[in-house]
C-alpha positions in Angstrom: 14.5 -9.9 4.2 13.2 -10.6 1.1 10.5 -12.9 0.4 9.1 -14.4 -3.2 6.1 -16.4 -3.3 2.9 -17.3 -5.9 -1.4 -17.2 -4.8 -3.6 -18.6 -6.3 -6.8 -16.9 -5.8 -11.0 -18.1 -6.8 -13.9 -16.8 -6.7 -14.6 -13.4 -4.6 -10.8 -12.6 -3.8 -10.2 -12.9 -7.2 -12.9 -10.5 -8.0 -11.8 -8.4 -5.1 -8.6 -7.8 -6.4 -10.1 -7.2 -10.0 -12.1 -4.7 -8.8 -9.0 -3.0 -7.1 -7.3 -2.7 -10.2 -9.5 -1.5 -12.1 -11.1 1.1 -9.4 -7.5 2.4 -9.7 -6.8 1.4 -6.2 -3.7 -1.0 -6.2 -1.5 -0.3 -9.6 -0.5 -3.5 -9.6 -1.8 -7.3 -8.4 1.8 -6.7 -5.8 1.4 -3.9 -4.7 -2.3 -5.5 -4.3 -1.3 -7.8 -1.9 1.5 -5.4 0.6 -1.5 -3.0 0.6 -3.5 -6.2 2.3 -0.6 -7.1 4.0 0.3 -4.3 6.3 -3.8 -3.4 6.8 -3.4 -6.2 7.7 -0.9 -6.2 10.3 -2.2 -2.9 11.5 -5.5 -5.4 12.2 -3.6 -8.1 14.6 -1.8 -4.5 17.3 1.8 -5.7 14.9 2.3 -2.8 13.2 1.1 1.5 14.5 0.3 3.7 11.7 3.1 5.9 13.8 5.3 2.7 12.8 3.9 2.5 9.2 5.2 6.6 8.5 8.3 5.7 9.6 9.0 3.1 7.3 6.9 5.3 4.6 9.3 8.7 5.3 12.6 6.5 5.4 11.6 4.2 1.9 11.1 8.3 0.6 14.5 9.4 2.0 16.8 6.5 0.7 14.8 7.1 -2.7 16.6 10.3 -3.0 13.6 12.1 -4.3 12.7 15.6 -3.1 8.2 15.9 -3.8 6.8 19.2 -3.9 4.5 20.3 -1.1 2.0 19.7 -3.0 2.2 16.5 -4.2 2.7 15.2 -0.1 -1.0 16.8 0.1 -1.9 15.0 -3.4 -1.0 11.9 -1.7 -2.3 13.2 1.6 -6.1 13.6 -0.2 -5.6 10.8 -2.4 -5.2 9.0 0.4 -7.9 10.4 2.2 -10.0 10.1 -0.6 -10.6 12.8 -1.1 
């Protein structure tokens, strides 16, 4: 399933998005919105961390890219903010 939409942000919401991009938390506006949606779904109980992990593993597997242990370790540390 695919969905495309346009979002207009102003005020604090626009500032927060700009900060996420400037500080490198998200590579793009699209990525920031996707991440926010995932966190919101988790907060509402619609998606568990276990389900998210399964989806991530599936995406990595389907990409065909092989990751080294060091790359995986670095991604985990980065996600934890270390």
